[in-house]
C-alpha positions as CSV (number, residue, x, y, z in Angstrom):
1,M,23.2,50.8,95.3
2,S,21.2,49.7,92.3
3,A,22.4,49.2,88.7
4,V,21.1,51.6,86.1
5,T,18.9,49.9,83.4
6,W,19.2,50.7,79.7
7,Q,15.7,52.3,79.9
8,Q,16.8,54.5,82.8
9,L,19.9,55.5,80.8
10,L,17.8,56.3,77.8
11,A,15.5,58.5,79.9
12,T,18.5,60.6,81.0
13,T,19.7,61.3,77.5
14,T,19.4,65.0,76.5
15,T,20.4,65.0,72.9
16,P,20.0,62.7,69.9
17,D,23.7,62.1,69.9
18,D,23.3,60.7,73.5
19,V,20.6,58.3,72.3
20,I,22.8,57.2,69.4
21,A,25.8,56.6,71.8
22,A,23.5,54.6,74.1
23,A,22.3,52.5,71.2
24,R,25.9,51.8,70.1
25,N,26.8,50.8,73.7
26,F,23.8,48.6,74.1
27,V,24.6,46.7,70.9
28,A,28.3,46.5,72.0
29,N,27.3,44.7,75.2
30,F,25.9,41.7,73.2
31,D,28.2,38.7,72.6
32,H,29.5,38.7,69.0
33,A,28.3,35.1,68.5
34,E,24.9,36.1,69.7
35,L,24.6,38.9,67.1
36,A,26.1,36.7,64.4
37,G,23.3,34.1,65.0
38,L,20.6,36.7,64.1
39,P,18.9,36.6,60.7
40,E,20.6,39.0,58.3
41,E,17.8,41.5,58.4
42,C,18.1,41.7,62.2
43,K,21.8,42.1,62.5
44,P,22.7,45.6,63.6
45,G,24.4,47.8,61.1
46,K,26.3,51.1,61.6
47,L,24.4,53.5,63.9
48,F,25.6,56.9,62.6
49,D,22.4,59.0,63.0
50,T,18.8,59.0,64.3
51,H,17.6,57.6,61.0
52,D,19.8,54.5,61.5
53,V,18.4,54.0,65.1
54,A,14.8,54.4,63.9
55,S,15.2,52.2,60.9
56,Y,16.8,49.4,62.8
57,G,14.1,49.6,65.5
58,Y,11.4,49.4,62.8
59,D,13.2,46.4,61.1
60,L,13.4,44.6,64.5
61,A,9.8,45.3,65.4
62,R,8.3,44.0,62.2
63,H,10.5,40.8,61.9
64,P,8.5,37.6,62.4
65,C,10.0,35.3,65.0
66,D,7.6,32.4,64.5
67,G,9.5,29.0,64.5
68,M,12.9,30.5,65.3
69,D,15.3,29.3,67.9
70,P,14.1,30.6,71.3
71,A,17.6,32.1,72.1
72,V,17.5,34.1,68.8
73,T,14.0,35.2,69.4
74,E,14.9,36.4,72.9
75,T,17.8,38.4,71.4
76,I,15.6,40.0,68.8
77,H,13.0,40.9,71.5
78,K,15.7,42.5,73.7
79,L,17.1,44.5,70.8
80,S,13.6,45.5,69.6
81,A,12.5,46.6,73.1
82,F,15.6,48.8,73.5
83,F,15.4,50.3,70.0
84,S,11.7,51.0,70.4
85,Q,12.4,52.9,73.6
86,A,15.3,54.7,71.8
87,V,12.9,55.9,69.0
88,V,10.4,57.1,71.6
89,R,13.2,59.1,73.3
90,L,14.3,60.6,70.0
91,S,10.7,61.7,69.4
92,Q,10.6,63.3,72.9
93,L,13.8,65.1,72.2
94,A,12.6,66.3,68.8
95,A,9.2,67.6,70.2
96,P,8.9,71.4,70.5
97,R,9.2,72.6,74.0
98,A,6.8,75.0,75.6
99,A,8.3,78.5,76.2
100,S,8.2,77.9,80.0
101,Q,10.4,74.8,79.6
102,E,13.1,76.4,77.5
103,V,16.4,77.1,79.2
104,V,18.3,80.2,78.1
105,R,22.0,80.0,78.8
106,L,23.7,83.3,78.9
107,F,27.1,82.0,79.7
108,G,28.8,78.7,78.7
109,S,28.9,75.5,80.8
């Protein structure tokens, strides 16, 4: 049995709220000291909505890591990779669906 990666988890999300929850869980899996060692502009804030996820992903992607401690750079790259994927998934979920892909539910569940 293989472990599910964060990328696989993101791919299975079906709502923006699922993506936000996955982002919160991803950040929660980092050691507190590891996050505390990040530059201020790379420390995760509250992730309440899709804008927070996208904004944080953008901040991470544009942060220069030249001359930084390799461990800090690695953490930034891990966070950036995940949040970039999260933004892609949010875009996919927001895209209009073709009529043939829509699911009409007549009854709850």
